[in-house]
C-alpha positions as CSV (number, residue, x, y, z in Angstrom):
1,M,330.1,-15.7,66.8
2,S,331.5,-14.6,70.2
3,D,331.1,-17.9,72.0
4,R,333.6,-19.9,69.8
5,R,336.7,-20.9,71.5
6,V,340.0,-22.4,70.6
7,G,339.7,-26.3,70.5
8,D,335.9,-26.3,69.7
9,E,334.8,-28.8,67.3
10,V,332.8,-26.9,64.5
11,V,331.7,-27.1,60.9
12,A,331.6,-24.1,58.5
13,L,330.0,-22.4,55.8
14,L,333.1,-21.8,53.6
15,D,333.3,-19.0,51.1
16,G,335.1,-21.5,48.8
17,G,338.2,-23.6,48.7
18,G,337.0,-26.5,50.7
19,Y,339.4,-29.1,48.8
20,A,341.9,-28.5,51.5
21,E,343.4,-29.9,54.6
22,Q,343.0,-26.5,56.4
23,V,340.8,-23.7,55.7
24,V,340.4,-20.1,57.3
25,V,336.9,-19.1,58.0
26,R,335.1,-16.3,59.8
27,A,333.8,-17.3,63.3
28,S,330.3,-15.9,62.3
29,Q,330.2,-18.7,59.5
30,T,330.8,-21.7,61.9
31,L,328.5,-23.9,63.8
32,P,329.2,-26.4,66.7
33,R,329.3,-29.8,65.9
34,P,325.7,-31.1,66.6
35,D,325.2,-33.5,69.7
36,G,325.0,-37.0,68.5
37,V,326.5,-36.5,65.0
38,D,330.1,-37.6,63.9
39,L,332.3,-34.8,63.1
40,V,333.1,-35.9,59.6
41,D,329.4,-36.4,58.8
42,A,328.6,-33.0,60.2
43,A,330.6,-31.7,57.4
44,A,327.8,-32.4,55.2
45,L,325.5,-30.1,56.8
46,P,326.4,-26.5,56.7
47,E,326.1,-25.5,53.0
48,A,323.3,-28.0,52.3
49,V,321.2,-26.8,55.4
50,C,322.0,-23.1,54.9
51,T,320.9,-23.3,51.2
52,A,317.9,-25.1,52.2
53,W,316.9,-22.8,55.0
54,T,317.4,-19.4,53.3
55,N,315.6,-20.4,50.0
56,L,312.6,-22.2,51.8
57,V,312.3,-19.8,54.6
58,D,313.8,-16.5,53.7
59,T,313.1,-16.3,50.1
60,A,309.9,-18.7,49.5
61,R,308.3,-17.9,53.2
62,L,307.3,-21.7,53.1
63,Q,304.3,-21.9,55.8
64,A,303.1,-25.0,57.6
65,D,300.4,-27.1,55.5
66,E,301.7,-25.7,52.2
67,T,302.9,-28.0,49.5
68,L,306.6,-27.9,48.8
69,L,307.9,-29.5,45.4
70,V,311.6,-30.4,45.8
71,L,313.1,-31.1,42.4
72,G,316.0,-33.6,42.9
73,G,315.1,-34.9,46.4
74,S,318.1,-37.2,46.3
75,G,320.7,-34.5,45.8
76,G,322.9,-32.9,48.6
77,V,320.6,-29.9,49.0
78,G,317.2,-31.6,47.9
79,S,317.7,-34.5,50.7
80,M,318.2,-31.5,53.1
81,A,315.3,-29.6,51.8
82,V,312.9,-32.6,52.1
83,Q,313.8,-33.0,55.7
84,L,313.5,-29.5,56.5
85,G,310.2,-28.9,54.6
86,H,308.8,-32.1,56.6
87,A,310.1,-30.6,60.0
88,L,308.5,-27.1,59.2
89,G,305.1,-28.9,58.7
90,A,304.8,-28.6,55.0
91,R,303.5,-31.5,52.7
92,V,306.6,-32.4,50.9
93,V,306.5,-33.7,47.2
94,A,309.8,-34.8,45.9
95,T,311.3,-36.1,42.6
96,A,313.8,-38.9,42.3
97,G,314.9,-41.5,39.7
98,G,314.1,-45.2,40.3
99,P,312.3,-47.3,43.0
100,E,315.4,-47.4,45.5
101,R,315.8,-43.4,45.4
102,T,312.2,-42.8,45.7
103,A,311.9,-45.1,48.7
104,R,314.9,-43.3,50.5
105,C,313.1,-39.9,49.8
106,R,310.1,-41.2,51.6
107,E,312.2,-42.3,54.4
108,L,313.5,-38.7,54.6
109,G,310.0,-37.4,55.1
110,A,308.5,-36.8,51.6
111,D,304.8,-37.4,51.5
112,V,304.8,-38.1,47.9
113,V,307.7,-39.0,45.6
114,V,307.6,-38.9,41.8
115,D,309.8,-41.2,39.7
116,H,310.9,-38.6,37.1
117,R,312.0,-41.5,34.9
118,A,308.7,-43.0,34.7
119,E,306.0,-40.3,35.5
120,D,305.2,-36.9,34.3
121,V,306.1,-34.6,37.2
122,V,303.6,-31.9,36.6
123,D,300.8,-34.3,36.3
124,A,301.8,-36.0,39.4
125,V,302.0,-32.8,41.5
126,R,298.5,-32.0,40.2
127,A,297.3,-35.5,41.1
128,A,298.8,-35.1,44.6
129,T,297.2,-31.7,45.3
130,D,293.6,-32.2,43.7
131,G,294.6,-30.0,40.7
132,R,296.0,-27.0,42.8
133,G,299.8,-27.4,42.3
134,A,302.7,-26.5,44.7
135,D,302.9,-23.5,46.7
136,V,306.7,-23.6,46.7
137,V,309.1,-25.3,43.9
138,L,312.7,-25.5,44.8
139,D,314.4,-26.1,41.5
140,V,318.0,-27.2,40.9
141,L,317.2,-27.9,37.1
142,G,317.2,-24.4,35.8
143,G,316.1,-23.4,32.2
144,G,315.2,-26.8,31.0
145,A,312.5,-27.1,33.5
146,L,311.4,-23.6,33.8
147,G,308.1,-24.1,31.9
148,D,307.0,-27.2,33.7
149,N,307.8,-25.7,36.9
150,V,305.6,-22.7,36.3
151,R,302.9,-25.2,35.2
152,A,303.3,-27.0,38.7
153,L,302.8,-23.8,40.7
154,A,299.7,-23.2,42.5
155,P,297.9,-19.8,42.5
156,G,300.3,-17.4,44.4
157,G,303.1,-20.0,44.2
158,R,306.8,-19.2,44.6
159,L,309.4,-20.9,42.2
160,V,312.9,-20.6,43.5
161,V,315.7,-21.5,41.1
162,I,319.1,-22.7,42.8
163,G,320.7,-24.7,40.1
164,L,321.3,-25.0,36.4
165,Q,321.4,-28.7,35.8
166,Q,319.4,-28.3,32.6
167,G,320.9,-25.1,31.3
168,R,320.9,-21.3,31.8
169,T,318.1,-20.3,29.5
170,G,314.6,-21.4,29.1
171,E,311.1,-20.2,28.1
172,L,308.9,-18.6,30.5
173,D,305.0,-18.3,29.7
174,L,304.4,-14.7,31.2
175,A,300.6,-15.0,30.7
176,R,300.4,-18.2,32.9
177,L,302.9,-16.7,35.4
178,M,300.5,-13.6,35.6
179,A,297.4,-15.6,35.8
180,K,298.9,-17.6,38.7
181,R,300.1,-14.5,40.5
182,A,303.2,-16.4,40.9
183,L,306.9,-15.4,41.7
184,V,310.0,-16.6,40.2
185,T,313.4,-16.0,42.0
186,G,316.9,-17.0,41.3
187,T,319.4,-17.4,44.1
188,L,323.0,-18.1,45.0
189,L,324.4,-18.6,48.6
190,R,328.2,-18.3,47.7
191,S,328.0,-14.7,46.3
192,R,326.2,-13.3,49.4
193,S,328.0,-10.8,51.7
194,P,329.8,-12.1,54.9
195,Q,327.0,-10.2,56.9
196,E,324.2,-12.1,55.0
197,K,326.0,-15.4,55.5
198,A,326.4,-14.8,59.2
199,A,322.8,-14.1,59.6
200,I,321.8,-17.4,57.7
201,V,324.3,-19.2,59.8
202,E,322.7,-17.9,63.1
203,A,319.1,-18.6,62.0
204,V,320.2,-22.1,61.2
205,G,322.0,-22.5,64.5
206,E,318.8,-21.2,66.3
207,H,316.0,-23.2,64.4
208,V,317.7,-26.1,62.7
209,W,320.5,-27.2,64.9
210,P,318.1,-28.3,67.6
211,L,316.4,-30.5,65.0
212,V,319.7,-32.0,64.0
213,A,320.4,-32.9,67.8
214,A,317.1,-34.4,68.2
215,G,317.5,-36.6,65.0
216,R,314.7,-35.1,63.2
217,I,317.2,-33.8,60.4
218,R,320.4,-35.9,59.6
219,P,323.2,-35.6,57.3
220,V,322.7,-37.7,54.3
221,V,326.2,-39.0,53.2
222,H,326.6,-41.3,50.2
223,A,330.4,-41.8,50.5
224,R,333.5,-40.8,52.3
225,L,336.5,-40.6,49.9
226,S,340.1,-39.7,50.1
227,F,341.5,-36.6,48.5
228,D,343.3,-38.9,45.9
229,E,339.6,-40.1,44.9
230,A,338.3,-36.6,44.2
231,D,337.8,-37.6,40.5
232,R,335.8,-40.4,41.5
233,A,333.8,-38.4,44.1
234,L,333.1,-35.8,41.2
235,G,332.1,-38.7,39.0
236,M,329.6,-39.8,41.4
237,L,327.9,-36.4,41.4
238,E,327.9,-36.0,37.6
239,S,326.5,-39.4,37.0
240,G,323.7,-39.2,39.6
241,E,325.0,-42.1,41.4
242,A,325.4,-40.2,44.8
243,F,322.3,-39.9,47.0
244,G,323.2,-36.8,49.3
245,K,326.5,-35.6,49.9
246,V,330.1,-37.1,49.1
247,L,332.7,-36.1,51.4
248,L,336.4,-35.7,50.7
249,L,338.8,-36.6,53.6
250,P,342.4,-35.6,53.8
């Protein structure tokens, strides 16, 4: 972006290599530190916000008053997708594990939260939508949840797969998919071209950054740890302990 100047405080959508004290990134993939947000906490925003925005808006075409199901509402992207879906006027259903995490998802703007440890997610979604299902499902689970996610879709629904926590392969009931006239899409952010990333960052700056400055969307940071504690940080993510992002500080 042409308005960046030396000395500006910015955060960035990196191509990779973020475990470093210094990085090189294209100016077109940077955003100014949002007003009222600490620079370190702001580092939790770019990848999560850009992922949530491009998948909910560009790919799924989420509309106000539609129902959005966010699988893993306590995750880094999930906690952002809950807030963004709420800000866009959708009815947000999120999944999380345990009473504390479900309560925090409600605080982020989820209208309905399903404790996946104690409830059947598909049944809960149908109950929350009078049997219709979700218009958009944002899925971080992948193959293991593919069948249930198609079952949870409303007619004309869109399933967007952005993670593989439950494996790379799964069974897809094509008859059910066809009967619902539904779409299944898999996307990655990191493999996109610089031009695509720049367009996403520009859209986020225009549409989401004002919401961040207004306090309607905020970074969700579970912990700040030093580089020496990187193993501990990864353990928090792998165990499911973390709610939101874990930040590494040099």
